[in-house]
N, C-alpha and C positions, 0 to 999 in steps of 0.2 A: 728336592728331597734327596739326601745322600743315601748310598747303598746301605750304610749302617742303620740309618733311620728306618728304611724300608724293612730291613731284617728284623729290627726291634718290633715294628708294628705287626708284622706277620707272626712273629713268635708270641706276642701278646695275645693275638686273636686265637692262635692255636692252643695256647695255654688255657685261656678262659673258656673256650669252646669245649675242651675236654672236661673241665669241671662242671659246666652246665650239663653236658650229656651224662656224666657218670654220677653226679650228686645233686645239682641244684634242682633239676626237674623233679626228682624224688622229694627233696626237702620242701619245695614250694607246693607240690601236690599234697603232702601231709598237712601243710599249713592251710590249704584251701578247705580241707575236711573239717576244720574247727570253726564253728560259728562265732568267731570273736567279734561280735558286733560292738560298735562304739557305744559308750554309755548313753548317748541320746536315743539309742534304739534298743537298749537293754537296761532297764532300770535295776535289774538284779545282777549286773555284771560282776559285782564282787562275789556274790554267792555262787553264781554259775561257774566262775573261775576260768572262762575261756581266754580272756585277755591275758591273765597270768600264765596260762599254759603256753600260748604262742610266744610270749616274751621270754619265758624260761627256755623253751626249746631253741629259739633263735640264739639266745645268749650261750647256751651249751654248745650249739653248732660252731659259733665263732671260737669259743675256747678250744674246741676239738681240732681246729685248723692249726693250732700251735704255731702261730705266726710270731716270729722272733720279736720280742720287745713290746708286743701288744698286751695292754692291760684292760680288763673289762669289769664293769660292775653293773648290777641292776639296782636302781634306786627307786624306793617306794615311799612317798610321803603319805601320811594318814588320809584316807578317803579320796585319794587321787590315783589315777591310772599310773602304772610304773613306766619308767624310761630305761633304756639301755644306753650307757655311756662307755665309750672305749677311747683309748688314746695310744699313740705310738710315736716315739721320738724320731726326729729327723736322722737320716743316715748320710746326707750329703754334707760336704765340707767346703767352705769358701776357699778360693784361691785368688791370686792376683788377676788371673785371666777370667775366672768365673766366680765373682762374688755372689753370695746368696743372702737373702733376708732371713729373718727369724720368724717369718709369718707362718700361720697355721692354715691347713685345709680342714674345713668342717663339712662332714658328710651327714646328710639328713634323710630320714624316711619315717614311715609309720607302720604299725602292725594291726591297728583296729580296722574294722570293715563296715561297709554299708550293709543295710538289711537285704533280705533275700530278693525281693521284688518278684513279680510273676512274669510269665511269658517265655520261660526257658524252652528251647526247642526239645523235642522228644529225644531222650537219651542224655540230656544235659541237665545240670542242676547246680545251685549255688554252692553246695557242699560236696559235690561229686566231681573231683578233678578228672579231666579227660584230655589226652593229647591227641589232636587230629591234625595231620599235615603241618606240624610245627607250631600249632596254636594250642596253648594249654588253657582250657576252659575252666571256669570256676570263680567264685566270688573272692576278690581281694588279691589274686595272684599278681595282677598288673597294677592294682591300686590298693596297697602299695607294698604287699608282702615281699615282693622280690627284692626290694631296695637294699635291705641289710645284707642279703646274700650276695647281690651283685657288687655292692660296695666293698665288702670284705674279700670277695674273690678278686676284685681289681687290685687290692692291696697285696694279696698273696701272690698274684702274678708279677707285680712290680718286684717283690722280694725274690721270687724264683728267677727272674730275668736279671737280677743284680743291678737294678736301676736305682740310682740315688734318689731319695724322695724327701720332701719337707715333713715337718711334724703334721700328723693327721689325727683328728678327733672325730668321733661319730656320736650323733645324738638321734636315737630312734624312739619315738614317742608312741602312745597308744590312745590318744583322744582326738586325733586330727579330724576324723569324720564328724565329730561333734563341734568343730570349730576351735580345737586346741585349747579348751578352757583350763586344762591342767598343766600346760606347758610352761607358762611364764614363771611359776614358782621354781621349777627345775632350772630354767635358764638363769634365774637370779642366784641360785645356789652354785651353779656350775660356771658362771661367767669368769671367775678368776682362773679356772682351769682351761677355759676355751683358748686363751691366749690371744695374740694379735691375729685375728682371722683375715687372711688375704684372699681366700677363695672359698665360696660356699658351693657344694655340690648337692643339689636337691634332686632326688630321683622320683619325684611325685608328679611329674607333668606329662605333656603329650608330644606328639610328633605329627607333622603335616602329612608325611608319607613314611614308608619303611625303606626309603632309598638313600637317606642321608642323615647326618646328625642335625638335630633341631635344637635351637636355643630359644627358650621362652623369654619374651621381652616384656610381658606384662601379664597381670592377673586381675580379674575383676574383683570388686568387693561384694559383700552380700549382707542383706538384712532378711532374716526369716522370722516368722511368727504366725499366730493363728488369729484370723479374723472371724468373729462369731456374731451372728445376728439372731436375736431371740424375740419372738412375738407372743408366745404362749407358754404356759407352764406345763402343758401336756398336749398331745395330739388330739385333734377334733375331726369328726367326720367332715370330709371336704364338701359334701353336698349341703351340710348344715352351715358351715362357717365361711366357705369361700365367697368372695364378693363383699364380705364385711370385714373379715380378718385379712390383713394384707399378707401376701406370701413372703416368707423369710428369704426365699431364693430371689424374688424380684427386688427386694430391698438390697440384697447382696449385690445384684447386678448394678443397681443404682449407685451404691457406695463405690464399687470398683470403677465405675465410669468417671469418678473424680480423679482416679489415679491413671487410668489407661484409656486411650481411644480404642474401643473394641473393633472398629473397622480397620484400623491400620496396625494396632499393637504398639503404637508410639506412646511412651509415658508422657504425662502432661506437665508435672512440676519442672520448671526450668533448672532448679537447683540440683536435680538428679543427673544433669549433663555436665560434661567437662570438655574443654578444648583438646582436640587430639594433637599431640606433638607432631611436628613436621616429620621427624625421623621415623615415627611409627607409621605414618601414612606412606612414606617412601618404602619402608620395609614391607608393608602390606602389598604394595604394587609389585615388588620383586617376588614376594611369595606367591602372589596371584599368577605371575608368569610361570612359576614352577608347577603349581597345583591345578590351575585352570578350573574347569567345572567340577573337579573333585571337591572344591570348597563347599559345595552344596549337595552334590550327588552321593557323597559318602554316607548320608543318613538313610535309615531304613524307611523310606517313604511308603505310605499306604497307597495301594492302587487296586484297580479292578478292571476286568474285561467288560466292554460294552459294545455289543454288535461287532465283535471281531477286532476292535481297537482297544488299546490299553490306555487308561486314563490315570495320570499320576497327580497326587497332591502337589500343588505348586509351591515352591519356596517363596519367601518374602522378596528375594532378589536372585537374579541369575548373573549378576555382575560379580566376578570373583573378588575384586577389591572390596566392594561393599559387603559381600558376605563375610569377609575376614574382619572388617571393622565393626559390623553390626553385632558380631558375637564376642567382641573383645573390648570395644570402647563405647558401646551404646547401653543405656540401662534397659532392662527387660523384666517383665513379670511372668512368673510361672505359678500355676496352682498345682501343688504337688501332692495334696491329700484333701480329703473331705470327710466330715462327720455330719450326722443328722439325717442320713439317707439310709433307709432299709435296702437290703438287696432286692433286686427286681422281683425275684420269686416270692419275696415276703411283703411286697408293697401293696397295701390295701388302699382304699379311697380315703386317705387320711391327710388332713392338712398338718404338715409337720411343725413342731413347736420351734425348731431352730435350724439354721444352716451354718456350718463352720467350714472354712477353707484354710488350709495351710499354704501360706504365701512364701515364695522365694523370689526376692527382688535382687537382681544382679545390678551392680553399680559400676560405672567406669573406674579405672584403677586409682584415679586421684581424687575422687569424691569422698568426703568425710562420712564414713558409715554411721558414726554415732549421731551426727546431726541429722542424717537422712532418716534414722530410726525415729527420732523425735518428731520430725515433720510428717512422717508417714502416719504415726499414731494420731496426731491432731487432724490430719486430713481425713482419715477414715472414720474417726469417732465423732467429729463435730457435727451438731445439728442433724441428727439421724432422721430419715424420713419416717413419718407416722409416730415419731418419738419412740421408735423401737430401741431395744437395748442392743447397742453396737459396741463391741470391745475389740481392741487389737492388743494381744499379748505378745510382746517380742520374745523370741527364743534366742536372741543373740545377734550381734553384728560383727562382721569381719572386714577389716580394712583391705582394700585392694593394694596393688603394688605395681610400680613402674620401674623397670631395671635401670641401674645407673649406666652412664656412658661406658662403652666397652674400651678398655685400654688396648694399646697395640699388641702387647704380649699375649693377652687373652684371645683377641681376635685371631692372631696368628696360630695359637695353639689349637683353637677350635677348628680352624680351617685345615690344619695339618692332620688332626685326628679324623676329621670327616673324610678327607681325601684318602688317607691311608686305610681307613676301615671300610668306607663305603664307595670310594672312588667318585665322590661328588662333593661339592663345596657345602659349607655350613648353611643351613636355612634358619631364618628368623621368623618367629610366629608368636602372636599374642594368644593367650588362652582365656576362655570364658569362665573358667572355674576359679576357685579361691584356695590359696595356701596361707593361712593366717601367719605362719612363722616368718614368711619372707619379708613382710613389712617390718616386723620386729627386728629381724637381723639387719636389714638395711639401715635402720635407725641406730642399732648398736654398733654396727661395723660399716660406717658410711663409705669407707675406701675399698671395701671388699668387692671382688668380682663375683658375679652370681651365675653359676652354671646350673640353671634350672632346666631340667630335661626329663625325659621319661619314655615309656613304651606305649603310651596311650595314643596310638595312631588310629587311622580310619577303621571304623566298625568294631574297635576294641570294647566299646560300650561300658565303661566304668559306671557303676551305680545301677545300671539297668540289667536286663536279662542277657545271657550269652556273653558275659564279660570274658575276654581272653587275653592271655599274655603271648605276644609274638616272639617266640623263642629265638629265631634267627636274628631278629633285630636286637633282642636283649643281649645276645652274645657280642655283637659289634659295639653296642652301647657300652657294655662293660669294659671292653678293650679301649674304647675312645676315652672313657673316664680315666682309666689308668694313664693314658698319654697326657691328658690335660693336667692331671694332678702333679705329675713329675715336671711339668713345664713352669710351675709357679716360680717366679724369679727369686 
């Protein structure tokens, strides 16, 4: 790395750090205060107006930065959540010694949020921003409200440092946490304006640690829906009916046994599995060498004291490589909600008429989520025990994503940015979550490189209680993004 490159990197970090300290923490704190829940969690989102508020505030902030040449508009289609679209023309010019392409950088993020969840520590809350030792707590700051602020701060820093840059566009949506159902119509409208996208910067992902830049190499797909077992039209005294009327919960267990081995957690349908690419296995081995037992120890395991010794819940594996692969390339089932159960304080001796579970089925990146949804419905509903009424209503499927091969320029730019901002090489990691847009963009721009990254490192707990944004990491990530953007050939 040359002395000039080192100076540019230091100046970028100094620049963006000042903006974070003087403005972004305040802006993101104000964002956290607004319960802009995604439409899947707020059926009255239009009436409540929270999504509109965070979109308008973010758009106004961008315009207030007065970045030369940047044009922004908020686009709202009828009965759909709005998007922010901005664009800025290239400032670099080709020469005989340094020819440049006309490709565009697309920057992506979202402003809608997950619901509150319970379990927040005393003094913390989903809509109560609090900065503690560099960690900004509150719902949505890390997932993913910071994205537009970090992206535009990176662009502004590039401008202030007089660094030539390619054409840049930004697409910030507000339905991602619902599976991005509103996004495709906007992409169709905007596609002629996106240009020839050569690099996508998606700031909605995670990090293996807070010590280096991390590139997300894959994302799992997902099928979600509600499985309901009905046996009665109303509750009956359990002393009267039990033994004759089958338990809806027992039938639920029986039906789920078709899908999952409850002793091991292994899903049973072979079609829900995919061959893991050799490259991803090698990357998992390299990442395991970096993270070691952090791959499983980073989770908030339940534990208790017993006779002076502490007993911890055991993970499914303590092999770091397997831990990485199981959460990124294996299908898994989670029950994320339930209905038909009274609160314990209100539970009388009544045989309940139904049991309903909300299921979240994570799929390997290359498995067809649409076909998996059809198979899942047939598997769960067919030939119900006791001829009970068993229904599975899908709430949507999201296709997974496997990153394209990394080109030499992109790998070099990532490593340079990671070394200059973190003094450590780039790390590669798959993520167990889903970003519906990525598969869409890979199909639309098959030659584009994908910088999928983010601030969701250990214990940041997106979607759960005590979500936090790691501000020192976010500063370095912002500077690293600026470096990679300017490296597009």
